[in-house]
N, C-alpha and C positions, 0 to 999 in steps of 0.2 A: 454433411457436405458430400457431394457426389465426386466420383473419381475425376470427372472432366474438370470440375472447378479446381481441384487440387492440382491437376496437370497444368491448367492455365496459369495458376499462381506460381508454380515451380518454373515454368517456362519464362515468366516475366522477371525472375530473379537475375540480378547482375552481379558482377564481381564486387561492386560497392556494398552490396547487402551482406557480404561476409567480412568486411573490414571493420575492426574495432574502432570506435569513435572515442577520442579522448584518451588521456593517459590514465594509468592505474590510480594515481593520486586524485585526479579530477573525478573519476568514477566513485572512489571511496568517499570523497567529500559530498558528492551528490547523494549517495546512499545515506550518509549520516544526516544530511539536511532533510531528506524525505522521512527518515525515521522519527525526527522530532515531531512530525505532524501525523504520525501513524496511530490513529485512535481506533481503527477498525479491529475488532476481535483479536487483539494481540495477547497471547498467553505469556509474553515475556515480562517478568516482574520488574525489569529495569524501568519500564515506562509508567507504571502505576503502583502506588502503595496499595496493598491488597486489603483494604478495610472492607467492612460489610457494605457500606454505602457505595464504594467503587464497584464491588462485585455486582451489586444490584443494578447499578447504572449500566455496566457493561452487558449484563444479561438483557436489559431492556433494549439496548442498542442492537444486539444480535437479533432480537426478536422484532426489530423495526418498530418498537414503541417509543424510541427516542431518536431524534434526527442527529445526523453528524454535526450540523450547525449548533444544535443545543449542547451536544457533547463537548465540542471545542470551546464553546462559550463557558461551560461549567469549569473546565480544567485550565483554561488559559486566563480567566479573569479572577480566579479565586486566589 
């Protein structure tokens, strides 16, 4: 991005762009809800049991040999 583009974007910022939206509790709930569907290359063991099959599927997903739709179908329908 060129300096002119950055300058234009910064000039268009308003005070509203710096105001937090929602309470802390609402933001925490939204984050938890999003985490429930976070199948993308997550190294956090809380979301997946680390079996050989799961590791293989996650590897395929990272290498784009397995689609997000198929990944969700495998883990939410089993």
